[in-house]
C-alpha positions in Angstrom: 178.2 -82.5 -23.9 175.4 -84.8 -23.2 171.9 -82.4 -23.7 170.1 -83.2 -20.6 166.5 -83.5 -20.6 164.2 -82.5 -17.4 162.0 -84.5 -15.7 159.1 -83.2 -13.5 157.3 -85.3 -10.9 153.9 -83.8 -10.9 152.3 -84.1 -7.5 148.5 -82.9 -6.7 147.5 -80.7 -4.1 144.0 -80.3 -2.6 145.1 -77.3 -0.6 147.8 -75.4 0.7 148.9 -78.5 3.3 148.7 -80.9 0.8 150.7 -78.7 -1.6 153.5 -77.7 0.8 154.1 -81.8 1.8 154.2 -82.5 -1.7 157.1 -80.3 -2.1 158.8 -81.6 1.0 158.2 -85.3 -0.2 160.0 -84.8 -3.5 157.7 -83.0 -6.1 158.8 -81.2 -8.8 155.6 -79.4 -9.7 152.6 -79.0 -7.9 148.9 -78.4 -9.6 146.2 -77.3 -7.3 142.8 -75.6 -7.9 141.9 -71.8 -7.2 138.7 -70.6 -5.7 137.0 -71.2 -8.9 136.8 -72.8 -12.6 138.9 -75.8 -12.0 137.9 -79.3 -12.8 137.2 -80.2 -9.0 134.4 -78.4 -7.6 135.1 -79.8 -4.1 139.1 -78.7 -4.4 139.1 -75.1 -4.6 141.7 -72.6 -2.6 141.8 -68.9 -1.7 144.5 -66.8 -3.8 146.3 -66.2 -0.3 147.0 -70.0 0.0 148.3 -70.3 -3.5 150.3 -67.2 -3.4 151.9 -68.7 0.0 152.6 -72.2 -1.9 154.4 -70.1 -4.7 156.7 -68.6 -2.4 157.5 -71.6 -0.6 157.7 -73.8 -3.7 160.1 -71.1 -5.8 162.5 -71.4 -3.0 163.2 -75.1 -4.5 162.9 -74.4 -8.3 159.6 -76.3 -7.7 156.6 -75.0 -10.4 152.9 -74.3 -9.4 150.3 -75.1 -12.1 146.7 -73.7 -11.4 143.9 -75.8 -12.9 141.6 -73.6 -14.9 140.3 -76.3 -16.6 136.5 -75.9 -17.1 134.1 -75.1 -19.7 133.3 -71.4 -19.3 129.9 -69.7 -20.2 130.6 -66.1 -21.6 129.6 -64.2 -18.7 132.4 -66.1 -16.9 135.1 -64.7 -19.1 135.9 -61.5 -17.8 136.1 -63.0 -13.9 138.4 -65.8 -15.0 140.9 -63.4 -16.8 141.0 -61.2 -13.6 141.5 -64.5 -11.9 144.4 -65.4 -14.1 145.9 -61.9 -13.9 145.8 -62.0 -10.4 147.4 -65.9 -10.6 150.1 -64.3 -12.8 151.0 -61.5 -10.2 151.8 -63.7 -7.5 154.2 -65.6 -9.6 151.9 -68.8 -10.4 154.1 -70.8 -13.5 151.5 -71.8 -15.5 147.7 -72.6 -15.8 146.1 -76.3 -16.9 143.3 -75.2 -19.4 140.4 -77.0 -21.2 138.8 -73.8 -22.9 140.4 -72.8 -26.0 138.1 -69.3 -25.3 140.8 -68.3 -22.7 143.7 -68.0 -25.5 141.3 -64.9 -27.3 141.5 -63.2 -23.9 143.7 -60.2 -22.9 146.2 -62.8 -20.9 149.6 -61.8 -19.1 152.6 -64.0 -20.6 152.1 -67.1 -18.6 152.3 -70.6 -20.1 149.2 -72.8 -20.9 149.1 -76.4 -20.8 146.8 -78.3 -22.6 144.5 -80.2 -19.9 143.8 -84.1 -20.8 140.2 -82.6 -21.1 141.2 -81.3 -24.7 141.3 -85.3 -25.4 144.8 -85.4 -26.5 145.6 -88.6 -28.3 147.2 -88.2 -31.6 150.1 -86.3 -32.8 148.0 -84.0 -35.1 146.1 -82.7 -32.0 149.2 -82.3 -29.7 150.9 -80.4 -32.7 148.2 -78.5 -33.3 147.9 -77.3 -29.6 152.1 -76.8 -29.6 151.4 -74.5 -32.7 149.0 -72.3 -30.8 151.1 -71.9 -28.0 150.7 -74.5 -25.4 154.0 -75.5 -23.7 152.9 -78.7 -22.5 150.2 -81.2 -23.6 148.6 -83.5 -21.1 147.9 -86.7 -23.0 145.2 -89.2 -22.4 145.1 -91.8 -20.1 144.6 -94.6 -22.4 147.8 -94.3 -24.6 150.0 -97.0 -25.1 154.0 -96.8 -24.8 154.2 -96.9 -28.8 151.3 -94.1 -28.8 153.2 -91.9 -26.5 156.6 -92.5 -28.6 154.8 -91.9 -31.7 153.5 -88.6 -30.7 157.0 -87.6 -29.3 158.5 -88.5 -32.5 156.1 -86.4 -34.3 156.5 -83.5 -31.8 159.9 -83.6 -30.2 159.9 -79.9 -29.0 156.6 -80.6 -27.0 156.7 -81.4 -23.3 154.3 -84.3 -23.0 152.8 -84.9 -19.5 151.3 -88.3 -18.8 149.5 -89.7 -15.7 151.4 -92.6 -13.7 149.4 -92.9 -10.6 145.5 -92.6 -9.4 142.0 -92.9 -10.5 141.1 -93.9 -13.9 138.2 -92.2 -15.6 136.7 -95.0 -17.6 135.6 -92.4 -20.7 138.2 -90.1 -22.4 138.5 -87.3 -20.4 136.5 -84.4 -21.7 134.6 -86.6 -23.6 132.2 -87.9 -20.7 128.6 -86.4 -20.5 126.7 -89.0 -18.6 127.1 -87.1 -15.5 125.7 -83.9 -17.1 122.7 -86.2 -18.8 121.5 -88.0 -16.1 122.2 -85.7 -13.1 122.9 -82.2 -14.5 126.2 -81.9 -13.6 129.1 -81.7 -15.8 132.3 -83.4 -15.7 133.4 -80.4 -18.0 132.3 -78.0 -15.2 134.1 -79.7 -12.4 130.9 -81.4 -11.0 131.4 -85.1 -12.0 128.8 -87.4 -10.0 130.8 -90.1 -10.5 128.6 -92.3 -12.4 131.5 -94.9 -13.3 131.7 -95.9 -9.6 128.0 -96.9 -9.7 126.5 -100.7 -10.2 124.6 -101.8 -13.0 123.2 -104.8 -14.5 124.0 -106.0 -18.0 121.1 -107.6 -20.1 121.3 -108.4 -23.5 118.7 -108.0 -26.6 116.5 -110.7 -25.6 116.0 -109.1 -21.8 118.0 -111.7 -20.1 120.4 -110.9 -17.4 124.2 -111.3 -18.0 125.6 -109.8 -14.7 123.7 -108.2 -11.9 124.5 -105.5 -9.9 128.3 -105.1 -10.6 130.7 -102.0 -10.8 130.8 -102.6 -14.7 132.2 -99.3 -15.6 134.6 -99.2 -12.5 138.3 -99.0 -12.9 141.3 -100.1 -11.1 143.8 -97.1 -10.4 146.9 -96.6 -12.2 150.3 -97.4 -11.0 153.0 -97.0 -13.3 155.8 -96.9 -10.6 157.6 -100.0 -12.6 157.2 -98.3 -15.8 158.7 -94.8 -15.2 161.8 -95.4 -17.4 159.9 -97.0 -20.1 157.6 -93.8 -20.3 161.1 -91.4 -20.5 162.4 -93.3 -23.1 159.1 -93.1 -24.8 159.1 -89.4 -24.5 157.1 -88.0 -21.5 158.9 -85.5 -19.3 156.3 -84.6 -16.9 154.7 -87.5 -14.8 151.6 -86.9 -13.1 150.0 -88.3 -9.9 146.2 -88.0 -9.8 144.7 -87.0 -6.7 143.4 -83.5 -6.2 140.4 -84.8 -3.9 142.9 -87.1 -1.7 144.3 -86.4 1.7 147.8 -85.2 2.8 148.8 -88.9 3.8 148.2 -90.1 0.1 150.0 -87.1 -1.4 152.9 -87.8 1.2 152.9 -91.5 0.3 152.5 -91.7 -3.1 154.7 -88.7 -3.9 157.5 -90.0 -2.0 157.4 -93.7 -3.6 157.7 -92.0 -7.0 160.4 -89.3 -6.1 162.8 -92.5 -5.0 162.1 -94.6 -7.7 162.4 -91.9 -10.2 166.0 -90.8 -8.6 166.9 -94.5 -8.8 166.6 -93.9 -12.6 168.1 -90.4 -13.2 171.3 -91.7 -11.0 171.9 -94.4 -13.9 170.5 -92.2 -16.8 172.5 -89.0 -17.3 170.4 -88.1 -20.3 168.0 -87.2 -17.6 167.9 -84.7 -14.9 165.6 -83.4 -12.3 163.5 -80.1 -12.8 163.6 -79.1 -9.5 166.6 -78.4 -6.6 166.7 -79.8 -3.0 166.8 -83.6 -1.5 164.1 -85.1 0.4 164.5 -87.3 3.2 162.1 -89.7 4.7 161.2 -91.0 8.1 158.9 -93.8 6.7 159.0 -96.4 3.9 156.8 -95.4 0.9 154.4 -98.0 0.4 151.6 -97.3 -2.5 149.5 -100.0 -1.6 148.9 -98.7 1.8 147.0 -95.5 0.5 143.7 -95.5 -1.3 143.7 -97.9 -4.0 141.1 -100.1 -5.9 143.7 -102.3 -6.9 146.4 -101.5 -9.6 146.8 -101.8 -13.1 149.1 -100.5 -16.3 145.7 -99.8 -18.3 146.9 -99.8 -21.8 150.6 -98.9 -21.4 151.6 -102.2 -23.2 147.9 -102.8 -25.1 145.1 -104.3 -24.0 144.7 -106.1 -20.7 141.9 -108.1 -19.2 142.2 -107.1 -15.8 141.6 -103.2 -15.7 138.3 -103.1 -13.7 137.1 -103.3 -10.5 133.7 -104.8 -10.8 133.0 -105.8 -7.1 133.9 -102.6 -5.6 134.9 -98.8 -6.3 135.8 -98.5 -2.7 139.3 -99.1 -1.5 140.8 -102.6 -0.6 144.1 -101.8 0.1 146.9 -104.3 0.5 146.2 -108.2 0.4 147.4 -109.7 3.9 146.4 -113.3 3.6 143.4 -115.6 4.0 141.3 -116.6 6.8 142.9 -119.8 8.3 139.8 -120.7 11.1 137.4 -118.7 13.4 136.7 -119.5 16.7 134.3 -117.4 18.8 135.4 -113.6 18.6 139.3 -114.7 17.1 140.0 -114.9 13.6 143.1 -116.7 12.7 144.9 -115.4 9.6 147.5 -117.5 7.6 149.4 -114.5 5.8 153.1 -113.2 5.9 152.2 -109.4 6.8 151.4 -108.6 10.3 148.5 -106.7 11.6 148.4 -104.0 13.9 145.9 -103.0 16.9 143.6 -100.5 15.2 144.0 -101.8 11.5 140.9 -101.7 9.3 140.1 -105.0 7.5 138.0 -105.7 4.5 136.9 -108.8 2.5 134.4 -109.7 0.0 131.3 -111.9 1.6 129.5 -114.8 0.2 127.4 -112.4 -1.7 130.4 -110.6 -3.5 129.8 -107.4 -1.4 132.8 -105.6 0.0 132.6 -105.9 4.2 135.1 -104.7 6.8 135.7 -104.3 10.4 138.3 -102.6 12.4 140.6 -104.9 14.8 140.8 -104.3 18.6 143.8 -106.4 19.1 146.2 -108.6 17.6 148.1 -111.6 19.0 150.3 -113.0 16.8 148.4 -113.8 13.9 145.1 -113.7 15.7 142.6 -110.8 15.3 140.2 -109.7 17.7 137.6 -107.4 15.8 136.1 -104.7 17.8 132.5 -104.6 17.8 130.1 -107.6 16.4 132.4 -110.5 15.0 131.6 -111.1 11.5 131.2 -114.5 10.1 133.8 -115.2 7.6 134.4 -118.2 5.2 137.5 -119.9 5.6 140.2 -119.3 2.6 138.3 -115.8 2.0 141.1 -113.3 1.1 141.7 -110.5 3.8 142.9 -107.0 2.7 144.0 -104.1 5.2 142.6 -101.0 4.0 143.7 -98.7 6.9 147.2 -99.5 8.7 147.3 -97.5 11.8 150.7 -97.8 12.3 151.5 -96.3 8.8 148.9 -93.4 9.3 150.3 -92.4 12.5 153.8 -92.0 10.7 152.3 -89.7 8.3 150.7 -87.7 10.6 153.5 -86.8 12.0 156.4 -84.8 10.4 157.4 -87.7 7.6 160.0 -85.7 5.4 162.1 -82.6 5.1 163.7 -81.2 1.9 167.1 -79.4 1.9 169.1 -77.4 -0.4 173.0 -78.1 -0.5 175.4 -75.4 0.7 179.0 -74.6 0.8 180.1 -72.5 4.0 183.1 -70.3 4.2 184.6 -68.3 6.7 187.2 -65.7 5.8 188.8 -62.6 7.1 188.6 -59.0 5.8 190.2 -56.0 6.8 187.6 -54.6 9.2 186.5 -58.5 10.6 185.0 -61.2 8.8 183.3 -62.4 5.7 180.6 -65.4 5.6 179.8 -66.7 2.3 176.8 -69.5 1.4 176.7 -71.0 -2.3 173.9 -73.7 -2.8 173.7 -76.4 -5.1 172.7 -74.3 -8.0 175.6 -71.8 -8.0 173.6 -68.9 -5.8 175.5 -67.2 -3.2 175.2 -64.5 -0.6 178.6 -63.1 1.0 178.2 -61.0 4.0 180.9 -59.0 5.5 180.8 -58.3 9.6 183.2 -55.9 10.9 184.3 -57.2 14.3 187.8 -57.1 16.3 190.1 -59.9 15.9 191.2 -61.5 18.9 193.5 -64.4 19.5 191.8 -67.5 21.0 193.4 -69.3 23.8 192.2 -72.7 22.5 191.8 -74.0 18.7 188.2 -72.6 17.5 188.1 -74.3 13.8 186.1 -77.3 15.0 183.7 -75.3 16.9 183.3 -72.9 14.4 182.1 -75.5 12.1 179.9 -77.2 14.3 178.2 -73.6 14.8 178.2 -72.6 11.2 176.6 -76.2 10.3 173.5 -75.9 12.2 171.2 -74.7 9.7 168.3 -76.8 11.0 165.5 -74.4 10.9 166.2 -73.1 7.3 165.8 -74.8 3.9 169.4 -75.5 4.0 172.0 -78.2 5.0 175.6 -77.6 5.1 177.7 -80.2 2.3 181.0 -78.5 3.2 182.5 -75.9 5.7 185.8 -74.2 4.9 187.6 -71.8 7.5 189.9 -69.7 5.8 191.5 -67.8 8.5 195.2 -66.6 8.9 194.9 -66.5 12.7 193.2 -68.6 15.6 190.4 -65.8 16.0 187.9 -66.0 19.1 184.2 -65.4 18.0 181.8 -66.4 20.3 179.2 -68.8 19.4 176.1 -66.7 19.7 177.9 -64.1 17.1 178.5 -66.9 14.7 175.0 -68.0 15.2 173.7 -64.7 13.9 176.0 -64.8 11.0 175.0 -67.6 10.0 170.9 -66.7 10.2 171.8 -63.5 8.3 173.7 -65.1 5.7 171.4 -67.9 5.4 168.5 -65.3 4.9 170.4 -63.2 2.3 170.5 -66.9 0.5 167.0 -67.2 0.6 166.4 -63.5 -0.7 168.7 -64.6 -3.3 167.0 -67.6 -4.3 163.8 -65.8 -4.8 165.3 -63.2 -6.8 167.3 -65.7 -9.0 164.3 -68.0 -9.8 163.7 -68.3 -13.6 160.3 -68.0 -14.5 159.0 -68.8 -17.8 156.8 -66.5 -20.0 154.8 -66.8 -23.1 153.3 -64.0 -25.1 150.0 -64.8 -26.6 149.2 -63.6 -29.9 146.7 -65.2 -32.1 147.4 -68.2 -34.5 145.7 -69.2 -37.7 147.0 -72.7 -38.6 144.4 -75.4 -39.5 142.7 -77.5 -36.7 142.7 -81.3 -37.7 139.0 -81.3 -38.8 136.8 -78.6 -40.4 133.7 -79.4 -38.1 132.8 -80.2 -34.5 130.1 -81.8 -32.8 129.1 -81.4 -29.2 132.4 -83.7 -28.5 134.3 -80.0 -29.6 133.0 -78.8 -26.1 132.3 -74.9 -27.6 131.1 -73.1 -24.8 131.4 -69.6 -25.5 132.1 -67.2 -28.1 135.6 -66.8 -27.6 135.9 -70.6 -28.0 134.2 -70.1 -31.4 136.5 -67.3 -32.6 139.4 -69.7 -31.7 138.2 -72.1 -33.9 137.1 -69.8 -36.7 140.7 -68.6 -36.9 141.7 -72.0 -37.3 139.9 -72.9 -40.3 136.7 -74.9 -38.5 133.5 -74.2 -40.5 130.9 -75.9 -38.7 130.5 -75.9 -34.9 127.7 -77.3 -32.7 127.4 -76.3 -29.1 128.8 -77.8 -26.5 126.4 -80.6 -24.8 125.7 -78.5 -21.7 124.4 -75.9 -23.9 122.2 -78.2 -26.0 121.6 -81.7 -25.2 122.0 -84.2 -28.4 119.4 -86.7 -28.3 120.9 -90.3 -28.4 124.2 -88.5 -28.0 126.9 -91.0 -27.0 127.5 -90.3 -23.4 131.1 -92.0 -22.9 133.7 -93.3 -25.0 135.2 -96.0 -23.5 138.8 -98.3 -24.3 137.4 -100.4 -21.2 135.4 -103.0 -23.3 132.8 -105.2 -21.5 132.5 -107.6 -24.5 136.6 -108.0 -24.0 136.2 -108.4 -19.9 133.7 -111.4 -20.8 135.8 -112.9 -23.2 134.0 -112.2 -26.5 136.0 -109.9 -28.3 136.1 -110.9 -31.7 139.3 -109.0 -32.6 141.7 -109.9 -29.9 139.9 -113.1 -28.5 138.2 -114.6 -31.3 135.5 -114.8 -28.7 131.5 -115.3 -29.7 129.3 -114.3 -27.0 126.2 -116.6 -26.1 123.9 -113.3 -25.8 122.4 -111.0 -28.5 123.2 -107.8 -29.0 122.5 -104.9 -28.3 123.7 -104.9 -24.8 122.1 -102.6 -22.2 123.6 -101.3 -18.5 120.6 -101.1 -16.4 121.3 -98.9 -13.3 119.8 -99.6 -9.5 117.4 -96.7 -10.5 116.1 -98.0 -13.7 117.9 -95.6 -15.9 119.0 -97.8 -19.0 122.1 -97.3 -21.5 122.9 -98.8 -24.3 126.4 -100.5 -25.3 127.6 -100.3 -28.7 131.1 -101.2 -30.1 133.1 -99.5 -32.6 135.8 -102.3 -33.1 137.6 -100.2 -35.8 138.6 -97.7 -33.1 138.6 -100.4 -30.4 136.1 -98.6 -28.3 133.0 -99.0 -26.3 130.4 -96.1 -26.5 127.6 -95.7 -23.9 124.4 -94.0 -25.0 121.2 -93.5 -23.0 118.3 -96.0 -24.2 115.6 -93.8 -24.0 116.5 -90.7 -26.1 115.4 -90.3 -29.6 117.3 -90.8 -32.7 117.7 -87.3 -33.7 120.9 -84.9 -33.8 123.9 -84.8 -35.8 126.4 -87.6 -34.5 130.2 -87.3 -34.3 131.9 -88.7 -37.6 134.8 -90.6 -36.9 137.5 -88.8 -35.3 136.4 -85.3 -35.7 137.6 -83.8 -32.5 140.9 -85.6 -31.9 142.4 -85.2 -35.4 141.9 -85.9 -39.4 138.8 -87.8 -40.4 141.5 -90.6 -41.7 143.3 -91.1 -38.1 142.8 -94.2 -35.8 143.4 -95.2 -32.5 146.5 -97.8 -31.9 145.5 -101.1 -30.6 
């Protein structure tokens, strides 16, 4: 018999509403922040909302993961432990964590997933985490298909979670300290200041300006919707959509798009199967380019690509619609193939390269009449729609429903009748109803089928209905409706009782960590984290950067490389820069950051220029793996 691998579509939830809609639009799992200790300080939720989401999700075998992925101070550990117990009692399926100190608390038997902030990019690191008890590992966004396959081949028993859509951090997650260094806001504590979306100038060693006021660290958004099958074949089992700060329209649209694409793959590839139950039907055509995006990229999935950054703007440009043909008075004539609608938002880049925009008052064919002041736009300027009013109105309404297929049978018993419902997972409910048998004057089967099929306000839909009666008995429609309601309620209770929850009993482990020493990159914030690493043969630990800033520390570790973007990469492009290194990023506030290029590991490193040259620096791949491990190019 073919052994199937369950494939999980994992969607984000900013709040309860987003979580419910993610489930309706096809998510197999949802990740959401609790009221504290999640890596998005602006996306927190009361425990009552998480409990409500769990109750709804488990009806469809959808799993709920709660993010507890910040670094924790010693005085926060007790409160975190209490919160974890509360989450466990309400049925949360797993926690996504960064701080290894959590594994040394008194935990309930709840699975833990290793957040991408634990910097998971080597087989050694993934193997270590799995042996420590983590049931799922979130891989670094920067990995290629070959990297993912190499990790899966080395760790075939480990569930690998990969990002497939949404915003990209320019630094390896968990290895970015620039927000803390500049603004006292730690990304590892959920307070990222979005430093990478700011404008910078690039200067050389002689003070010459190479680029002025561009968003040189801002990346496009990830979109792997056409690469899902390749990711599955490489070993990914959880496909993650980024976006715990996104609105509900984004969650609906993007989740539905990936659900449709994934279902088309699962229909062909029987070695893969869906991780949850029920079928979603949509009242709109999902189109990811209509939701917030900075343009799309496959990032490093197929190696280094040139067009991964969004230098001109960190804002959403949306979908390209065409170009301006001519402008006469208050009317803009557009050459394009997509129609605009009244109320649409339009944006374009002006002659200075700045993103500008306007709202459309009305549309007449290919003529746009802007609301308010009419902008002056050069002919042949590309126009983008970053707000589609008709599409947004579709998403404001009920845009999807999710139903579980059931078979219904009505049979006789000695005292009356028995109504049975069995769902697509083989779970059934049968209720016997005493009722006198009275011969009807006209055929009843069609009416009985019609009444029993009316499951509209439940989570079920009738796939088949069998009427197995010996006589043409009369049963009033109101009675059948009540029997149907009671049996559907009983099936709902049966599904909740039969939900299969995963458990993991946490016991200390003592296998060796891939490195014997940790710099600030180890993110060791508390005594329990120290204890964890000591138990795993680490002999030296520096405190986390947030506890003891390291002068002249590398603040960002980026695979995005400005030398490559400029065409000067000595490895890939055999290029030669006309400017003298070192290069410096200069912010609009005057802050300066030195760039260095580690070609051996194919990284660009960002450091604060004004810091003094003291403090121990990371040696090779101390945090991520052994000293001999290397990033694959």
